[in-house]
N, C-alpha and C positions, 0 to 999 in steps of 0.2 A: 517548385516549392519544396519537394523532397530534398533537393540538393542544398537549398538555402537553410532548411531545418537542420540537416546533418552537419553542415559547416558553420552554421550560425553567422553567415555573412551579414545578415540583417538580424535585428532582434526577432525572437520567435513570434511575438504578437504582430509585428509589422508584416512579416511573411504571411501570417494568417489572414491579413486584410487584402492580400494581392487578388483573390477571387473577385472582390468588389470592383477592382480596377479592370481586370482582364476579361472575366467571363461575359459580362454584358457587351463590351466593346468588340469581342471576338465572335459574338453571336452564339455563345454556348448556352447561356441561361439569362433570361431577363432579370433585371434587378429586383422586381417585386416577388420573384420566386427565390432569389438568392439571399437577400438581406435577412428574411425571417429565420434562416438557418443559423444566424449568429446568436439567437437567444431562444432556443427551443426549451421545452419543459425540462429537458435533461439538465440544462444550465441552471435552472431554478433549484433543482434537487442538489446540485453541486454547491451552489451558493448557500443554501440552507445548512448544508453540512459544515461549510467553512465558518458560517456565523455561529453555529453551536460550538465549534471548536474554539473560536475567539473568546466566547464567554467562559468556557472551561479554563482557558489559559489566563483570562483576566483575573479570575478569583482563586487561582492556584490549586484547583481540584486535582489536576493531573499530577502534581508533585505529591499530594497526599496519597493518591492511588499507588504511585511508584514506590514510595517508602513503605507503605503497608504491605505490598507484595514482597519486598525484600526482607522485611522482618519475619514473614511467614516462611520463606524458603530456606533461610539460613545463610551462612557466610563461607561455607566450603566452596572452593573455586568452581567446581562443576555445578553445584546447586545455585550459586550466585550467578553464573552465566545463564542458567535456565531461568532464574528470576528476572534477570535483565531482558532476556529474549521474550518471555511471556508478557512482561510489562510493556516493552516496546511495541510488540505486535498488537496488544490490546489497545493501547493508546492510538496506534497508527490506523486502527479500524475507523476512528472517528476524527482524529487530528490529521494533518498532513504528515507524511513520513519525514519531511524535512524538519518540521517543528518538533516532532517526537524525538528525533536524533539529537537536535540542538538542546533539548531539555534533559535528555537522559545522560549525555556524555559528562557534564559536570558532576552529576550524582555518582557516576561510575568512577571518575577520577578521585573524588573525595574518599570513596570506599577503598580504592586501590592504595592511596597514600596511607591510609590507616593500616592496611594489611602489610604493605611492603616498604613504606617510607618514601622518601623523595625519589623521583624517577631518575634524575641526573646522577645521584649517588649510586643508584642500583646499576646504571649503565657503566659507571666507573668500576664497580665491583666485578662486573662481568669481564672487564678487560684486565684490571689489575686488583686482585683481591686483597693485597696487602696495602691498605690505605686507611690506617687508623685515624690519621689527621683529618681526612675528609669526613669520617664518621663524627668526630667531635665538633667540627665546624657546623655540620648539619644537624647537630643535636641528637645524634643516634647513639648515645652512650649506653642505652639499654641493649643495643645490639652488640656492644663491645664485650659484655659478659658472655654472651652466646658465642661470639667469635673466638674467645679463649678456648672453648671446648670443641671447636671445629678447625680442621686444617684449612689451609689457604685454598686448596683444590675443592674442598667441600663447600666453602663460602662461594667460590666462583660458580660451581655447579648449581647451588641453591639460587644464586642471583640470576643465573641464566634461566632457571625454571620459573622464577618470579616474573622475569621480563616476558617470557612466553605467555604466561597467564595474563599479564597486562595487555599484550596484543590481542589475546583471545577476547577479553572484555570489550576492547575498543572495536573489534571487527564484528562482534555478534550483534551490536546495537543497530547499525544501519541495515544489516541483513534482515534482522527480525522486523524492522520497520517496513522494509520493502515487502516482505512476506505478509505481514499483518494487513497491509492496505488492500490486498486482494480479497479479503473476507467479506467486505461490504461494498455496495454499489458506490457509496460516497467516499470510500477509502482512497481511491486513486482514479485519475482521469481515464485510463483505458477502459475501465468497467463502464463508465458513463458513455463513452464513445460507442461501445458495443450496443447499449440500449438505443442510442440515437440512430445507429446504422440499421438496427432491426426495425425500428419504426419507419425508416426511409425505404429499405428494401422489401421488408415483409410486414406491411401494416397490420395484417391479421394475426401476427405472432404475439401472444400475450403471455408466454410462458415465463419470461424473465422479469421479475420485479424484485424489490428489496428483500422480501421474505424468501422467495424461492432461490435467489442467488445466495443468500446467507446459508440456507440449508445445504446447498451444494458446496460452497467455497469455504465455510468454517471448518468442516472436518478435513478438507484438503490442507488448509492452513496448519491445523494441529499436527497432521501427519508429517508435513514438510518441516515444521518447527522441530519436531522430535528428532527426525533424521539429521537435521542441520545442527541441533544441539549435540548429538552424539559425535558428529564429525568435528565440530569446532572444539569440543572438550577433549577429544582424543588428540587432535593436532596440537593443541596448546597447553597440554599438561594437566587439564582439570580432572581427567578420568584416571583414578588410581584406587588403591585400597582404602585411602582415606575418605573416599566418597561415602562409604557406609559405616566405617569403623572409626571410633574416636582414638586419637593418640595424644599423649601428654608431651608435646614437644613445642619448639619455638613457633611452629606454624599455628598450633592451637592457640597460643598466646596472641598472635597477631590477629587471628580470626575473632577472638574475644574482643579485641580492641575495635575491629571493624563493626562487629554487632552492636557494641556500645554506641559507636558513632551513628549508626542507622537509627537505633532506638532513640537516641538524644535528638536527632534531627526531627523525627516523627513527633516526639514529645513537644518540641518547640512550636509545632504547628497548632498545638492546643486543641480543644474540642471543636467539633464541626460547627462553624458559625452559620448564621441565617442564610447568607449568600451561597455558601457551598451546599447547604442543604437544599436550597431552592434550585440551584443548577443541577444537582444530582437528581432531583425529582423530574425536572423538565428533560434532562438527558435520558432518564429511564422511560419517560412518556414518549419521547421522540423515537426511541428504539422500538418500543412495544407497538405503537401505532404503525410504524413502517412495516414491522414484521407481520402484523395481523390484518393489514388492509385487504390483501388478496393472496393468501399463502398457498392457494391451489389445493392443498390436502384437506382443508375445511373452509367453510364459508366465512370470509372475513367481514369486517364492519362496513366495507364499501357497498354491500348489498342494500344498505339503508338509503343509498343515494341513487340517482339516475345512472344507469349502466354506462360506464365509459367516461363519466364526467370527473370522478375524483381519482387523482394519480398520486404517486409518491411525492411529486413536486408540490402539490397542494398541501399534503400532510406536513412536509418539511417547513414550508413557508408559514403555515398556521402557527406551528410551535415556536419558530424563531421570532415571529412578529410579537409574541407575548413577552419575549426577553426584553424588548425595547421599552416596555412600560411597567414590568413587574419590579417592585422595589428590592434593593439589595440589602436593606436593613428592615428589621421587624417594625412594621408601622405602629406608631403610638396612637391610641385612641382617647388619650386624656383630654385633648382639646375639644372633644365632643361635649364634655361636661364642664370644662373650664377654658373659655376662649383665650385666656391669657397664658395658658400653659404652652411651653415650647414643644414644637412638633419635631419629629425625627427628620433630618435633612433627606430630601428625596434624591436618590441615585439609582437609576435602573440597572438591571443586570447587564445590559449591553447598551453602549452609546453608539450613535451612528459614526462619530469620529473614530472610535476604536474599530468599528466595522470597516470603514474606508481604509484605515491603515493596515489592517491584517488580511483583508481579502486580496489574493493575487489576481487582479483584474486581467493581467496578461494571459493567465491560464484560461480564463473564461473566453477571451478572444481566440485563444488557440483552439479550444474546443469548437467554437463557432466556425473557424477556418476549416477545421477537419470535416465538419458536417457539410459545409459549402462544397468542399472538394469532392466528398463522397457523392453528393447530389449531382454534381457535374459529371462525374465518372459514370453514373447510372444513366443520366439523360443523354449523354453523348454516345453511349455504347462502348466507351473505352474498357470498362470492367468486363463486359461480355467478350470483347476482342481478346483481352489478355487471358481471360478464363479459357477461351478456345485453344490458346497456345499452350495451356497447361494440361491438355488432354492426356499426355503420356502418364500423368500421375494416377489415372484411372486404373492402371495396372497394379499399383501399389495397394496392398491390403489396407483398409481404413485404419486399423489400429496402429500400423506402422506409419501411415500418413500423419496421424495425430502427433506421434513422437517427432517426426520430421519437421512438422510445422512449428511445434513448440520449441524445438532445439534451434531452428533457423531464426525465429523471432527473438529468442533469448540471446542468441549471438549477435543479431543485428542491433538490438537495443543497447549493447555494450558501447556502441559508437554514436548512437542517435538518442534523442529523448524518447521515452516510452510512448508519450502522447503522439509524437510525430510518426513513430514506427507503426503504431496501430492504425492511424489515419491513412497511411500509405497502403498498408497490406490488407486491411479488413474487407474492403469491397472486392478485391481480387479473390480472397479466400472464399467469400460468399458465392461468387460466380463459379469458382472451381467446384464447390459442393453441388451446385445446381447441375453443372455439366456432367458430373459423375453420379448423379442421383443419390447423393448422401444427404442426410439431414443436415442443413447448414450449421446448426448449433454444434454438431459433432466436430466441426473444424474451427468455428468461430470462437467458442469458449476457450479451447486450449491456446489459440493465438492470443486472446486477450489476456489470459493469465501469464502466459510466457513472456509478454512484454514487460512485466513487472520483475522478472527474474534476472536482473542485471547486477552481477556480483563481482566481476573480475577486474574492473578498472576503476580508478578514482573518479574519472570523468563520466562514468556510466549513469550515475544518479546523484542528485544533491546530497543525500545522506552519506554515500560513499565519499564524496568530496569533503564533507564536514569532518568525518572520521579521519581521513587522510591528512587534512589540514592541521590536525593535532600535532603532527610531526613525529609520531612514534611508530607509524606504520610505513612499510616500504611497498612499492608496487608489486614486488615478487610475493609478498605476504598475501595481498589481495588476489593475485592471479592463482596462486597455489590453492588457497581456500575456496575461491569463487568458482574455479573450474569444476571441482567436485560438487559444489553446491548446485551449479547449473545441471549437472547430470542427475542429482537427487531430485531437483525440481521437475525435470522432464519425466522421470519415472513416476513421481508422485501424481503429476497431472494425468499421465496415461492410466494409472491405477484408478484415479477418481472417475475419469471419463468412461471407463469400461466396466465400472461396478455400479455405484449408486447414481452416477450421472445418466447411465442408460435407463435405469428404472425411473428416475425423476422426470426426464425430458423425452422418454420413448425414442432414443436416438437410433435404434435399429430399423425404424420405419420412416419412409419419406412422408413428411407431413402435408396436410391439406393447404396450410398457409403458405407453403412454398410452391404450390402447383401452378398458380396462375402464370408465373413467368415461364415455368417449364412447359405448360400447355401451349404457350405462344410459339416456343421453339419447335415443339412437336408438330403443331398445325402447319407451321411454315414448311417443315420437312415433308409432311403429307402432301401439301399443296404442290411442292416442287416435283415430288415423285409422280403425282397424277398428271402434271403437265407433260413430264417426260414420256409417260406411257401413251398419252394422246398423240404427241408428236411422232412417236414410233409407229403408231397405228396408221397415221396419215402417210 
């Protein structure tokens, strides 16, 4: 399955169904234990997040959020890159990172054209600055006046700078979308797989839920975004004295045009309509209820229900179910008083047809296949066997092991999907933690986050592919930028795990919820040694 997922010899979802064919027939797992793995409560949480995102996209709320953020941050290249990254990461916390990238790139291109003009003309200027005819053809007569005051070499250098900034814009969006998805449990599939694996391996572990994960991962996301912004802005020319100081030059004029374009696009959206307001309310309610169900540092609202009965999946499904009948237009009550009065046509915030079209059912099957494989690894003893062969890693200090695990998985996921990567390695990493008597979360959380840090290749993630498909980026651009991004990501995760992560999850002590498995191993060892001593006596 790992080989098929990495090579995509079969569609990912078809590979994910192989356990149903093979595990019962090979005597590994009976089908009544296997099939329920394909739709655990984790899948319902994922589904509810996808349905909420579909409704947000249906009524254009995501575009309003994006344009509003860009009007706030300004249009100087470095600030605009920051605005793009903040918006992309925020949207990716709730929408899929692929949808976020696909939505943000056209906005970025419109702003860039307003700043620098047509891209093809810009490329020509980089090669041959003396091309006034091309300027006239492309309607760039306003640049002609500026060109008269600049030498050919200056025009070429300025065009090269503008092309670098353009690349920086295109590359920051998929990177920020990948980073933003790590901040919430529903943001990306590996986070949900972690929850599923914990429920399978350690049923008594209740430390990770939507609220506690957000409290840990959101600060990590902000730190990594800041370092990533500094690096991308430095590399692509956004960081210079113009970041903080205003200059009256041709760049300032272009920035004024770009600001006018953003403000005009936002103005065209008009005031917040009833559907957008309703979606905003349910979106906020969705987030608040998930955060406050059982945040660990205070008693959440789940205490009003029977203990262990209400989960994040229940919360998510309750909210998205309302979307299927809540009206998208303000209901008219005039027909109560006048039966002949025309009533507002009833259109719900989300239709089942839209839900069917927008939900990637193949990913839900992929999640199920991962849970099935993890269950089989546990039942058959494969995870324990592999964990035993990783014993030499016990000599490595835990803090260094965290960095090695994060770096390894961030590298592996460059060539395989992040979902497949975490499915393959998480059971092994859990077993390794037990073998070396380290809190399993100390290794499993960095592994999960590291799987989303795929920045170096166009094939690493769908967002990278979408940005690369624009035709303005080269592989060497992504490798050069992504290599340092991976290093920054590994360092950020190490910082998070060894500071507030330790305090939140008590990572320096071996937890009670992981002891049953450990006790079994210890008792087996004690029994074996006692048998040896009896034999020696005889």
